[in-house]
Backbone as CSV, one residue per row, in Angstrom:
resi,resn,N_x,N_y,N_z,CA_x,CA_y,CA_z,C_x,C_y,C_z
1,UNK,157.122,-304.636,-104.375,155.887,-305.291,-104.612,155.654,-306.843,-104.552
2,UNK,156.760,-307.463,-104.274,156.857,-308.801,-104.081,155.885,-309.333,-103.165
3,UNK,155.120,-310.436,-103.525,154.098,-311.037,-102.615,154.629,-312.455,-102.336
4,UNK,154.788,-313.293,-103.388,155.000,-314.740,-103.134,156.182,-315.259,-104.027
5,UNK,156.913,-314.303,-104.750,157.877,-314.876,-105.657,157.357,-316.079,-106.647
6,UNK,156.169,-316.132,-106.884,155.623,-317.226,-107.679,154.427,-316.696,-108.594
7,UNK,153.335,-317.395,-108.648,152.231,-317.102,-109.492,151.739,-315.799,-109.305
8,UNK,151.386,-315.414,-108.053,150.808,-313.998,-107.764,151.736,-312.905,-108.363
9,UNK,153.024,-313.056,-108.030,153.920,-312.051,-108.763,153.970,-311.994,-110.289
10,UNK,153.828,-313.279,-110.583,153.904,-313.374,-112.199,152.746,-312.786,-112.748
11,UNK,151.519,-313.005,-112.174,150.266,-312.278,-112.575,150.340,-310.850,-112.522
12,UNK,150.958,-310.296,-111.400,151.152,-308.930,-111.204,151.978,-308.236,-112.228
13,UNK,153.115,-309.013,-112.600,153.840,-308.536,-113.642,153.209,-308.395,-114.878
14,UNK,152.470,-309.391,-115.361,151.605,-309.429,-116.469,150.604,-308.244,-116.622
15,UNK,149.833,-308.085,-115.452,149.037,-307.028,-115.327,149.683,-305.551,-115.542
16,UNK,150.884,-305.494,-115.120,151.651,-304.302,-115.265,152.105,-304.175,-116.704
17,UNK,152.474,-305.202,-117.357,152.789,-305.181,-118.727,151.598,-304.685,-119.483
18,UNK,150.280,-305.306,-119.261,149.152,-304.756,-119.836,149.034,-303.294,-119.660
19,UNK,149.127,-302.801,-118.622,149.003,-301.424,-118.173,149.983,-300.555,-118.895
20,UNK,151.261,-301.065,-118.999,152.122,-300.291,-119.714,151.899,-300.232,-121.059
21,UNK,151.242,-301.181,-121.842,150.780,-301.284,-123.134,149.718,-300.173,-123.349
22,UNK,148.697,-300.135,-122.307,147.738,-299.032,-122.440,148.313,-297.721,-122.466
23,UNK,149.221,-297.505,-121.584,149.831,-296.167,-121.416,150.493,-295.825,-122.685
24,UNK,151.251,-296.714,-123.356,151.966,-296.361,-124.593,150.800,-296.058,-125.713
25,UNK,149.805,-296.819,-125.699,148.669,-296.496,-126.680,147.980,-295.041,-126.430
26,UNK,147.661,-294.868,-125.055,147.043,-293.535,-124.832,148.001,-292.470,-125.125
27,UNK,149.190,-292.509,-124.665,150.163,-291.344,-124.931,150.448,-291.161,-126.444
28,UNK,150.292,-292.146,-127.260,150.687,-292.056,-128.624,149.314,-291.682,-129.300
29,UNK,148.253,-291.454,-128.507,146.951,-291.241,-129.200,146.448,-292.278,-130.132
30,UNK,146.676,-293.459,-129.840,146.354,-294.590,-130.736,144.873,-294.545,-130.964
31,UNK,144.304,-295.325,-132.050,142.854,-295.417,-132.181,142.205,-295.952,-130.827
32,UNK,140.906,-295.293,-130.612,140.210,-295.674,-129.443,139.992,-297.193,-129.404
33,UNK,139.747,-297.836,-130.426,139.566,-299.321,-130.403,140.702,-299.953,-129.724
34,UNK,141.919,-299.605,-130.122,143.219,-300.241,-129.575,143.209,-300.089,-128.075
35,UNK,142.961,-298.920,-127.630,143.054,-298.556,-126.264,141.950,-299.479,-125.432
36,UNK,140.666,-299.505,-125.992,139.741,-300.192,-125.435,139.918,-301.790,-125.336
37,UNK,140.527,-302.271,-126.480,140.730,-303.609,-126.537,141.781,-304.036,-125.407
38,UNK,142.788,-303.176,-125.231,143.864,-303.485,-124.167,143.200,-303.284,-122.781
39,UNK,142.154,-302.316,-122.646,141.511,-302.205,-121.378,140.665,-303.455,-121.140
40,UNK,140.109,-303.996,-122.099,139.378,-305.200,-122.026,140.199,-306.331,-121.616
41,UNK,141.392,-306.479,-122.229,142.394,-307.406,-121.830,142.822,-307.310,-120.454
42,UNK,142.953,-306.191,-119.837,143.151,-305.871,-118.580,142.043,-306.410,-117.590
43,UNK,140.954,-306.111,-118.041,139.628,-306.626,-117.272,139.629,-308.116,-117.209
44,UNK,139.744,-308.800,-118.380,139.883,-310.228,-118.455,140.885,-310.806,-117.612
45,UNK,142.115,-310.381,-117.717,143.185,-311.053,-117.032,143.014,-310.620,-115.609
46,UNK,142.464,-309.471,-115.264,142.382,-309.093,-113.739,141.169,-310.092,-113.249
47,UNK,140.098,-310.333,-113.819,139.192,-311.168,-113.400,139.742,-312.510,-112.971
48,UNK,140.531,-313.066,-113.889,141.135,-314.363,-113.843,142.209,-314.350,-112.615
49,UNK,142.855,-313.217,-112.404,143.935,-313.176,-111.467,143.265,-313.013,-110.109
50,UNK,142.149,-312.244,-109.832,141.432,-312.119,-108.707,140.842,-313.358,-108.254
51,UNK,140.170,-314.109,-109.178,139.636,-315.377,-108.790,140.848,-316.325,-108.305
52,UNK,141.839,-316.309,-108.847,143.102,-317.134,-108.332,143.600,-316.779,-107.090
53,UNK,143.766,-315.480,-106.960,144.261,-314.828,-105.699,143.213,-315.291,-104.392
54,UNK,141.955,-315.167,-104.681,140.872,-315.411,-103.701,140.930,-316.834,-103.340
55,UNK,141.002,-317.771,-104.363,141.128,-319.225,-104.226,142.459,-319.549,-103.173
56,UNK,143.492,-318.905,-103.436,144.691,-319.178,-102.704,144.503,-318.611,-101.377
57,UNK,143.959,-317.395,-101.207,143.553,-316.901,-99.797,142.769,-317.899,-98.985
58,UNK,141.743,-318.384,-99.688,140.928,-319.311,-98.945,141.638,-320.431,-98.431
59,UNK,142.458,-321.059,-99.392,143.234,-322.346,-98.994,144.181,-321.921,-97.887
60,UNK,144.632,-320.778,-97.754,145.600,-320.381,-96.716,145.147,-320.071,-95.428
61,UNK,143.735,-319.881,-95.556,143.135,-319.323,-94.189,143.125,-317.741,-94.029
62,UNK,143.382,-317.064,-95.005,143.727,-315.647,-94.886,142.500,-315.003,-94.334
63,UNK,142.511,-314.234,-93.188,141.456,-313.785,-92.566,140.701,-312.770,-93.239
64,UNK,141.396,-312.048,-94.153,140.782,-310.886,-94.822,140.257,-311.299,-96.105
65,UNK,139.941,-312.608,-96.415,139.571,-313.000,-97.583,138.233,-312.308,-98.125
66,UNK,137.384,-312.115,-97.324,135.962,-311.838,-97.730,136.097,-310.165,-98.189
67,UNK,136.756,-309.471,-97.248,137.049,-308.051,-97.648,137.824,-307.790,-98.871
68,UNK,138.722,-308.744,-98.947,139.627,-308.504,-100.137,138.731,-308.939,-101.305
69,UNK,137.988,-309.897,-101.353,137.015,-310.195,-102.487,136.168,-308.930,-102.822
70,UNK,135.636,-308.344,-101.834,134.778,-307.325,-102.188,135.646,-306.003,-102.676
71,UNK,136.876,-305.818,-102.231,137.830,-304.860,-102.926,138.044,-305.199,-104.305
72,UNK,138.202,-306.525,-104.748,138.444,-307.063,-106.029,137.146,-306.616,-106.900
73,UNK,135.934,-306.961,-106.300,134.746,-306.680,-107.145,134.607,-305.279,-107.284
74,UNK,134.982,-304.418,-106.361,134.883,-302.803,-106.654,136.022,-302.366,-107.682
75,UNK,137.114,-302.968,-107.610,138.108,-302.688,-108.686,137.523,-303.095,-110.154
76,UNK,137.042,-304.396,-110.222,136.588,-304.818,-111.414,135.441,-303.858,-112.045
77,UNK,134.514,-303.534,-111.042,133.362,-302.608,-111.415,133.834,-301.157,-111.758
78,UNK,134.892,-300.775,-111.142,135.478,-299.425,-111.468,136.291,-299.510,-112.814
79,UNK,136.794,-300.597,-113.233,137.351,-300.695,-114.523,136.406,-300.827,-115.584
80,UNK,135.331,-301.492,-115.305,134.107,-301.686,-116.223,133.603,-300.206,-116.560
81,UNK,133.352,-299.495,-115.480,132.850,-298.154,-115.657,133.788,-297.289,-116.351
82,UNK,135.191,-297.329,-116.239,136.080,-296.587,-116.789,136.102,-296.919,-118.366
83,UNK,136.040,-298.270,-118.586,135.985,-298.642,-120.026,134.694,-298.056,-120.638
84,UNK,133.533,-298.127,-120.184,132.296,-297.495,-120.590,132.490,-296.033,-120.885
85,UNK,133.059,-295.363,-119.792,133.326,-293.925,-120.046,134.260,-293.597,-121.122
86,UNK,135.275,-294.406,-121.352,136.255,-294.116,-122.469,135.807,-294.422,-123.711
87,UNK,134.674,-295.345,-123.815,134.066,-295.756,-124.954,133.279,-294.517,-125.629
88,UNK,133.030,-293.540,-124.818,132.176,-292.486,-125.308,132.930,-291.384,-126.244
89,UNK,134.165,-291.156,-125.639,135.019,-290.194,-126.256,136.298,-290.486,-126.465
90,UNK,136.888,-290.236,-127.641,138.263,-290.543,-127.910,139.151,-289.208,-127.956
91,UNK,140.587,-289.246,-127.762,141.497,-288.154,-127.803,141.152,-287.293,-129.139
92,UNK,140.908,-288.045,-130.207,140.666,-287.488,-131.521,139.451,-286.438,-131.477
93,UNK,138.578,-286.645,-130.516,137.441,-285.754,-130.535,137.500,-284.592,-129.518
94,UNK,138.730,-284.529,-128.913,138.973,-283.539,-127.762,140.095,-282.546,-128.292
95,UNK,140.107,-281.583,-127.442,141.160,-280.412,-127.719,142.445,-281.114,-127.114
96,UNK,143.566,-280.615,-127.659,144.861,-281.154,-127.063,144.932,-281.032,-125.647
97,UNK,144.421,-279.979,-125.075,144.458,-279.804,-123.546,143.526,-280.904,-122.897
98,UNK,142.386,-281.178,-123.453,141.472,-282.164,-122.917,142.027,-283.516,-123.195
99,UNK,142.722,-283.810,-124.150,143.345,-285.063,-124.417,144.552,-285.298,-123.439
100,UNK,145.380,-284.367,-123.315,146.450,-284.383,-122.314,145.916,-284.604,-120.778
101,UNK,144.794,-284.081,-120.513,144.241,-284.289,-119.277,143.570,-285.665,-119.160
102,UNK,143.003,-286.314,-120.137,142.619,-287.636,-120.197,143.747,-288.629,-120.007
103,UNK,144.816,-288.393,-120.634,145.971,-289.219,-120.564,146.503,-289.323,-119.005
104,UNK,146.573,-288.198,-118.322,146.852,-288.167,-117.024,145.847,-288.859,-116.073
105,UNK,144.615,-288.717,-116.412,143.530,-289.435,-115.777,143.718,-290.750,-115.820
106,UNK,143.986,-291.330,-117.098,144.098,-292.684,-117.250,145.350,-293.263,-116.485
107,UNK,146.459,-292.545,-116.433,147.600,-292.981,-115.648,147.221,-293.066,-114.279
108,UNK,146.644,-292.124,-113.716,146.237,-292.111,-112.314,145.221,-293.240,-111.972
109,UNK,144.256,-293.431,-112.855,143.253,-294.442,-112.663,144.072,-295.822,-112.581
110,UNK,144.918,-296.214,-113.478,145.448,-297.403,-113.624,146.512,-297.625,-112.516
111,UNK,147.260,-296.463,-111.887,148.028,-296.712,-110.810,147.215,-297.034,-109.658
112,UNK,146.165,-296.440,-109.399,145.299,-296.561,-108.314,144.699,-297.986,-108.371
113,UNK,144.270,-298.352,-109.599,143.612,-299.513,-109.990,144.507,-300.738,-109.517
114,UNK,145.661,-300.648,-109.825,146.511,-301.943,-109.618,147.583,-301.705,-108.538
115,UNK,148.558,-300.801,-108.894,149.676,-300.636,-108.049,149.262,-300.255,-106.582
116,UNK,148.379,-299.326,-106.349,147.945,-299.195,-105.042,147.384,-300.225,-104.365
117,UNK,146.526,-301.057,-105.055,145.966,-302.325,-104.599,147.087,-303.472,-104.108
118,UNK,148.121,-303.398,-104.968,149.119,-304.376,-104.636,149.802,-304.071,-103.415
119,UNK,150.255,-302.800,-103.443,150.909,-302.199,-102.297,150.146,-302.044,-100.931
120,UNK,148.874,-301.819,-101.080,148.053,-301.501,-99.888,147.172,-302.755,-99.452
121,UNK,146.940,-303.630,-100.245,146.139,-304.863,-99.901,146.763,-306.183,-100.107
122,UNK,147.353,-306.315,-101.141,148.002,-307.702,-101.319,149.142,-308.017,-100.606
123,UNK,149.954,-306.921,-100.140,151.100,-307.263,-99.331,150.587,-307.846,-97.871
124,UNK,149.438,-307.578,-97.601,148.829,-308.440,-96.391,148.770,-309.901,-96.448
125,UNK,149.000,-310.366,-97.715,149.001,-311.817,-97.871,150.309,-312.476,-97.620
126,UNK,151.398,-311.736,-97.471,152.731,-312.226,-97.386,152.931,-313.268,-96.227
127,UNK,152.448,-312.985,-95.044,152.437,-313.987,-93.971,151.902,-315.379,-94.306
128,UNK,151.039,-315.426,-95.326,150.229,-316.521,-95.642,150.799,-317.345,-96.911
129,UNK,151.853,-316.747,-97.443,152.449,-317.396,-98.594,152.750,-318.932,-98.513
130,UNK,153.266,-319.276,-97.415,153.796,-320.642,-97.080,152.600,-321.627,-97.250
131,UNK,151.370,-321.170,-96.768,150.160,-321.956,-96.677,149.558,-322.032,-98.069
132,UNK,149.846,-320.922,-98.843,149.351,-320.925,-100.202,150.119,-321.912,-101.251
133,UNK,151.390,-321.978,-100.931,152.301,-322.617,-101.956,151.849,-324.108,-102.349
134,UNK,151.357,-324.975,-101.625,150.889,-326.329,-101.986,149.857,-326.126,-103.207
135,UNK,148.990,-325.149,-102.998,147.818,-325.111,-103.989,148.450,-324.223,-105.267
136,UNK,149.202,-323.320,-105.008,149.707,-322.447,-105.971,150.594,-323.190,-106.956
137,UNK,151.467,-324.172,-106.414,152.285,-324.871,-107.419,151.616,-325.609,-108.406
138,UNK,150.337,-325.984,-107.944,149.581,-326.851,-108.978,148.941,-325.863,-109.942
139,UNK,149.014,-324.767,-109.921,148.206,-323.915,-110.855,149.041,-323.455,-111.892
140,UNK,148.579,-323.473,-113.301,149.306,-323.008,-114.268,149.350,-321.449,-114.399
141,UNK,150.619,-321.010,-115.083,150.529,-319.606,-115.306,149.380,-319.069,-116.071
142,UNK,148.827,-317.831,-115.661,147.692,-317.500,-116.421,148.013,-316.875,-117.851
143,UNK,149.246,-316.331,-117.981,149.625,-315.713,-119.132,149.791,-316.664,-120.292
144,UNK,149.945,-317.991,-119.828,150.087,-319.020,-120.936,148.862,-319.552,-121.391
145,UNK,147.674,-319.048,-120.753,146.335,-319.585,-121.154,145.757,-318.612,-122.163
């Protein structure tokens, strides 16, 4: 899943760390508030990462920048909708079977949300990494902010 051996990859690692935390919470049937807080942290970090990625794409002359931005917008909208849906019902309100199904749905959603995007879309940026580097090296790590 390596894209640039730099800030984009660092962002992706942090997004995956947040996703792993969400899955631990969901699997352990943690309180709904904790799961929602982690999903909102994923949304917040995702928004910042997508903005950064789009800025780097523009700087590098990435020809698919506009379509990539639309994909990012859709991913964020999907995550917002998922958070809203999850806000309505917690595992504590469901049967064990329903809760198990929700856990698997969450895993599938998060995998599609990020991993499939990185492998399917972000890898297209690899040929433009050298052009991105002058701008990228001036950017701080997001996880530090």
